C-alpha positions as CSV (number, residue, x, y, z in Angstrom):
1,X,-72.3,68.4,-69.8
2,X,-70.9,65.2,-71.3
3,X,-73.1,61.7,-70.3
4,X,-72.1,59.0,-68.0
5,X,-71.5,57.1,-71.0
6,X,-69.1,59.5,-73.4
7,X,-67.0,60.0,-70.2
8,X,-66.4,56.5,-69.3
9,X,-65.4,56.1,-72.8
10,X,-63.1,59.0,-72.4
11,X,-60.7,57.0,-69.8
12,X,-61.9,52.8,-70.6
13,X,-61.0,53.0,-74.3
14,X,-59.3,54.5,-77.0
15,X,-62.1,54.7,-79.7
16,X,-61.8,54.4,-82.9
17,X,-63.8,57.0,-85.8
18,X,-66.5,53.7,-86.5
19,X,-66.8,53.0,-83.3
20,X,-67.6,56.4,-82.1
21,X,-70.2,57.1,-85.5
22,X,-71.8,53.7,-84.9
23,X,-72.6,55.1,-81.3
24,X,-74.1,58.3,-82.4
25,X,-76.0,56.6,-85.1
26,X,-77.6,53.9,-83.0
27,X,-78.4,56.4,-80.1
28,X,-76.2,55.7,-77.7
29,X,-74.3,59.4,-78.3
30,X,-76.2,62.5,-78.8
31,X,-74.5,64.8,-81.7
32,X,-73.0,67.0,-79.1
33,X,-71.4,64.2,-76.8
34,X,-70.4,62.4,-80.0
35,X,-68.4,65.4,-81.4
36,X,-67.2,66.0,-77.6
37,X,-65.4,62.6,-77.8
38,X,-64.2,63.6,-81.6
39,X,-62.6,66.6,-80.4
40,X,-60.5,64.6,-77.4
41,X,-59.0,61.7,-79.5
42,X,-58.3,64.3,-82.3
43,X,-56.4,66.3,-79.6
44,X,-55.4,62.3,-78.4
45,X,-53.9,61.9,-82.6
46,X,-53.3,65.4,-83.5
47,X,-51.5,64.6,-86.2
48,X,-53.2,61.4,-87.2
49,X,-56.2,62.5,-86.0
50,X,-58.4,61.3,-89.4
51,X,-61.4,61.1,-89.3
52,X,-62.2,62.1,-86.4
53,X,-61.5,65.8,-87.4
54,X,-64.4,65.0,-90.0
55,X,-66.7,64.6,-86.9
56,X,-65.6,67.3,-85.3
57,X,-66.1,69.5,-87.1
58,X,-69.1,67.3,-89.3
59,X,-72.6,69.7,-90.3
60,X,-73.7,66.1,-92.0
61,X,-73.2,64.2,-88.9
62,X,-75.5,61.4,-89.9
63,X,-73.8,61.1,-93.0
64,X,-70.5,61.2,-92.2
65,X,-71.1,58.9,-89.9
66,X,-73.1,56.4,-92.3
67,X,-70.2,56.7,-94.3
68,X,-67.6,55.8,-91.7
69,X,-69.2,52.8,-90.8
70,X,-70.2,51.0,-93.9
71,X,-67.5,48.9,-94.1
72,X,-66.9,48.5,-90.2
73,X,-66.1,45.4,-88.8
74,X,-68.0,45.0,-85.5
75,X,-67.9,48.8,-84.1
76,X,-70.7,48.1,-82.1
77,X,-68.9,45.5,-79.2
78,X,-66.9,48.2,-77.6
79,X,-70.3,49.8,-76.7
80,X,-71.6,46.3,-74.9
81,X,-67.9,46.5,-73.0
82,X,-68.8,50.0,-72.2
83,X,-72.0,49.0,-70.4
84,X,-70.5,46.7,-68.2
85,X,-68.3,49.6,-67.3
86,X,-71.0,51.6,-66.2
87,X,-72.5,48.6,-64.5
88,X,-68.6,48.5,-62.3
89,X,-68.2,44.8,-63.7
90,X,-66.0,45.3,-67.2
91,X,-64.9,42.4,-68.9
92,X,-60.7,42.0,-68.6
93,X,-61.4,41.2,-72.3
94,X,-62.8,44.1,-73.4
95,X,-60.3,46.0,-71.5
96,X,-57.5,43.8,-72.7
97,X,-58.5,44.3,-76.4
98,X,-60.2,48.1,-76.2
99,X,-57.7,49.8,-73.5
100,X,-54.6,47.9,-73.2
101,X,-53.5,46.3,-76.2
102,X,-54.3,49.6,-78.3
103,X,-52.2,51.3,-75.8
104,X,-49.3,48.6,-75.9
105,X,-49.8,49.0,-79.7
106,X,-48.9,53.1,-79.1
107,X,-52.3,53.5,-80.9
108,X,-53.9,55.6,-78.5
109,X,-52.4,58.9,-79.2
110,X,-50.5,60.7,-81.4
111,X,-46.7,59.9,-79.8
112,X,-44.9,62.6,-81.7
113,X,-46.6,64.7,-80.7
114,X,-46.0,66.9,-77.5
115,X,-49.1,68.8,-77.7
116,X,-51.1,65.9,-78.2
117,X,-49.3,63.9,-75.2
118,X,-49.8,67.1,-72.7
119,X,-53.5,66.2,-72.5
120,X,-53.1,62.3,-72.0
121,X,-55.7,61.4,-69.7
122,X,-55.8,57.6,-69.5
123,X,-53.3,55.8,-66.9
124,X,-52.9,53.0,-69.5
125,X,-51.3,54.6,-72.3
126,X,-48.5,56.0,-69.8
127,X,-48.0,52.2,-68.4
128,X,-47.3,51.1,-71.9
129,X,-45.6,54.1,-73.1
130,X,-42.9,53.3,-70.0
131,X,-43.0,49.6,-70.9
132,X,-41.9,50.4,-75.1
133,X,-39.5,53.1,-73.1
134,X,-41.0,56.0,-75.1
135,X,-39.1,58.9,-75.4
136,X,-41.7,61.2,-74.6
137,X,-43.5,59.4,-72.0
138,X,-42.6,62.0,-69.4
139,X,-44.5,64.5,-71.4
140,X,-47.2,62.2,-71.2
141,X,-46.8,61.7,-67.5
142,X,-47.5,65.5,-67.1
143,X,-50.0,65.4,-69.2
144,X,-52.1,62.4,-67.2
145,X,-51.8,64.4,-64.0
146,X,-52.6,67.7,-65.3
147,X,-56.0,66.3,-66.9
148,X,-57.2,63.1,-64.7
149,X,-59.2,63.4,-61.7
150,X,-58.5,60.6,-59.4
151,X,-54.4,61.1,-58.1
152,X,-54.8,57.5,-57.3
153,X,-54.8,57.2,-60.9
154,X,-51.4,58.9,-61.5
155,X,-49.6,58.6,-58.4
156,X,-48.6,55.2,-59.4
157,X,-47.1,56.1,-62.2
158,X,-45.2,59.0,-60.9
159,X,-43.8,56.6,-58.6
160,X,-42.4,54.2,-61.7
161,X,-40.8,57.1,-63.7
162,X,-39.2,58.7,-60.3
163,X,-37.4,55.1,-60.2
164,X,-35.7,55.2,-63.8
165,X,-32.7,55.8,-62.4
166,X,-30.9,55.7,-65.6
167,X,-33.0,57.7,-67.9
168,X,-32.8,61.7,-66.0
169,X,-35.1,63.4,-68.1
170,X,-37.7,60.9,-67.3
171,X,-37.5,61.6,-63.5
172,X,-37.4,65.2,-64.4
173,X,-40.6,64.6,-65.7
174,X,-42.1,62.9,-62.9
175,X,-40.9,65.8,-60.7
176,X,-43.1,68.2,-62.5
177,X,-45.9,65.8,-62.8
178,X,-45.5,65.5,-58.5
179,X,-45.8,69.1,-58.5
180,X,-48.7,69.2,-60.7
181,X,-50.3,66.1,-58.5
182,X,-49.9,68.3,-55.4
183,X,-50.6,71.4,-56.8
184,X,-54.3,70.6,-58.2
185,X,-55.6,67.7,-55.8
186,X,-53.7,68.7,-52.1
187,X,-52.1,65.1,-52.0
188,X,-49.3,62.6,-52.6
189,X,-48.4,59.1,-51.1
190,X,-45.2,57.5,-49.4
191,X,-44.0,55.7,-52.3
192,X,-43.4,59.0,-54.1
193,X,-41.9,60.4,-50.6
194,X,-39.2,57.6,-50.5
195,X,-38.2,57.9,-53.7
196,X,-38.4,62.2,-54.3
197,X,-36.2,62.2,-51.2
198,X,-33.3,60.6,-53.1
199,X,-33.2,62.9,-55.2
200,X,-31.4,66.7,-55.2
201,X,-33.5,69.4,-53.2
202,X,-34.9,72.3,-55.1
203,X,-37.3,70.7,-57.5
204,X,-40.8,72.0,-58.3
205,X,-42.0,69.1,-56.5
206,X,-40.2,70.1,-53.1
207,X,-41.9,74.0,-53.4
208,X,-45.4,72.4,-54.3
209,X,-45.6,70.2,-51.8
210,X,-44.7,71.7,-49.6
211,X,-47.0,74.9,-50.2
212,X,-50.5,72.5,-51.0
213,X,-50.5,69.5,-49.4
214,X,-50.9,69.4,-45.5
215,X,-47.7,69.9,-43.7
216,X,-48.8,66.8,-41.0
217,X,-48.6,64.9,-44.1
218,X,-45.0,65.6,-45.3
219,X,-42.2,63.6,-43.7
220,X,-39.5,65.4,-41.5
221,X,-36.8,66.3,-44.3
222,X,-38.5,68.2,-46.5
223,X,-39.1,69.8,-43.3
224,X,-35.7,70.1,-42.5
225,X,-35.2,71.7,-46.1
226,X,-38.0,74.2,-46.2
227,X,-38.2,75.8,-42.9
228,X,-34.8,77.8,-42.9
229,X,-35.7,78.8,-46.3
230,X,-39.1,79.9,-44.6
231,X,-36.9,81.3,-41.4
232,X,-34.3,83.6,-44.2
233,X,-36.8,84.7,-46.3
234,X,-35.2,83.0,-49.4
235,X,-37.3,81.2,-51.9
């Protein structure tokens, strides 16, 4: 199991190699946490993972970390912010610098790799991708639905994508993401239901909402669609 600090770092910042190396040398992270985070960042960055690949597989971690931090400027600063995150009082400046700005610049993920994007676990990456009109934003949204532990961090992004009337592929990806969220968490919100109602019936979201969300939470229009199919044995 990762430490609380490592798990917080996974979601609260898009770490750079020197920052991760500094935390290991400082003793904030042990070797297991360091290589776990390196693995996650290597998955995020895929074809541009660079030094994270080295850290993930390093058999001389102290030496590799010293090399990475030798010319680094301020690699400790992100950890002050992450310490604040652990207390529940993260600084707005730190969140902006280490999460939002990096997401906005596309530095947190490899946006050319569907494999990387299917592991998206920071909602802010999806927000920034939608802002930029990233072609694979919908893939990242599906990845977020699959990997993020809290549906409250996923459903607002799904709603935003469902509302993209001029982007049918993104809307389709949003219905798939909604289906995954229903299957994994057994929940949905009113905004997503209202937007889904205006789409053609028969989507994966229609079926997984019916299968995995308590029926008392589902709207009449989904009952009206699903009940005849059940009574007549249609799938």
